[in-house]
N, C-alpha and C positions, 0 to 999 in steps of 0.2 A: 852832937851834930846833927844837922837837918839833912836829908837827900831828899832830891826829886829826880823821876825818871820819865823820859818820854820814849813811848815805844814807836817802831814803824816797822815798815817791811823790811829794811836792812840790817837793823840793828836797834840797840837801844842806847840813848845818851842819859849819863847819868850826872846832874848836879848835886853839888853838896857844900854845906858851910862848913869851915873846920874852925875852931876857935871862933874868935870876935872879929879876926881880921882875913880872912883867906876862904875864897870861892873857889870850888872845884869843878871841873867838867871832865868825862871821859866818855869817850864810845870807840868800838872797834869800826874801822872803816874798811870796807872791802877794795882795797887800793894799795900799793907797796907805799913806805915811807919817802920815797923818792917824787910820787904825786902828790900827797898831802902836804910836803914841806915846799914843793914848787908851788903851790897854791898861796902860800903864806909868803913868799918870797919874789915871785912874778908879778909886777903890778897890773898886768893885762888880765892876768887870772884871779888875784885877788878882787878886783874891782867887780866879777861878776857873784862873789857869793857873799861879801863880809858884812852887807847891813841885813839886819832882818825887811822881809818885804813887809810893806811897801815903799819901805827906804831904799835908797839905792847911794854906792859909792862912785861919784864922777872924778875923783882924784885919787892917785896914789903913788905918792913917790917914796920910793925905798932903795936906801944904800945899804945893803946886807953885809955889813962886818961890823967887828966889834968897834964902837966909837960912831959908826956911821949913823945918820940921821934918818926918820922918816915922817912923813906927814899923810895921813889917811883922812878924807874928808867924805863924812856920810853928810846925805842931805834927806830931811824929812820929806814926807808927801806935801807939806805947806811950801818947799823950797827953801828953807832955812838950813843952811850948812852949819856942820860942828867938826871943824879941823881937830884933828889927833895928832900931836907932835909927839915923837920920842925919840929914844936913842937907844941902839943895841948894844947891850952891855955882854952878850954872847952869843955865839952862831957856831955850831956845828952841824955842817950839813947834812939834810936828812934824817939825823936825829934832836937835835935840841936847839932853841932859841930863845933867848930871855931880852925882853926889852922893856924900857920904862918910861914912864914920861915924867920922871923927875929933872929929866933935863929935855932941851928942846932940840939943839942944835950945836955941835961944836964944843958939847959940855957946858953949857950955858944954863943955868938952872932955871926949871920953872917956877912960875910963880906962885902955884899951887900943885905939889905933886899929887896925884892919886892913887896910881898903882904901879905896879911890877908884874909882868906877864912871864911866866914860866912854861914854854909850850915842848913838850916831846912826844917824838915821834918812834914807838917803840914798834920793830918788825917784828910779825907774827908770820911769816914765812909767806909772805905776799899780801896781806893784811896788815892794817897799822894799828896800835893801839896808841890812841890820840888822846893825850892830857894837857889840859890847860889850867894851870894854877895861877890864879889871880890874888895877888898879895897887896893890901892895901895899906895905906901908911896909917890909918888911925879907925876904930870900932866904927867911927861913924862914918867913916868912907864907905866902908865894907856896906853897910846897913843902906846908906843912901843906894850904893851900887844894887844891892838886891831890890829896892823900892823903885829903880829905874827899870828893872825888869830885866835882870842877868839871867836869871833861871830859863825864862821864858825865849829871852832874845839870843843868847848865846845857843840854845839848845836849836831854835829855828837856823843861826847861822850855819851851825855843825852841821844839820840836816843838807841845806845847801850849797855846802863843802864837801858831804859824802855824794850828794846827787852828781856834783861836776866832777871830781876826780874819779866817779867809777862808769863815766861815759865811755863806751868803747871809739 
C-alpha cells in the first residue's frame, strides 16, 4: 500500500493505493455529514467544487436514487469537455453513496467501464470522516487513474469541497 498526504490548515487528506485496483481518499471535514452529502447530491453545489481548478464543472445532472443516472461534465482550461455518465447503485442519505460508470442510464452497459466509487460520510459529532473508495475494473485502469493524477486531483477537489461546506 502506498500513501500520500496533503496537509492544510483545516485537516489532512490522505490518499492510498490498496492492492492493484483500489484507490482510497480520506479526510476529516469540519462540517456535518448532511452538508458533505449535499455537496455530492445537489447539482448546483457539486458544480462549485467537483473539478480541480483551473478545470470547471459546467453541467451536473443527478438523479440520486438507486438506479438513477448521473452525468457530470468537466471542462478543461482548453475548453474540451469530458462527460462522466454513471448510475447510482446505493443511496443512503447522509451516510453512503455508491455510483458506477459500468452503466450509463437505465441500466444500459457502458462501452468501457472504468470504476465504481463508494463514498461514506461518517458522523464525528459535527464533523465528517469522508472516505472515497475508487474501485477499478482492472489493475491497468487503476494505474492509468494514478497517472491521470488521482492523488493530486482528488486531494485538490476534496480541499475545494471542504472549503465550500465549512463556509458559514
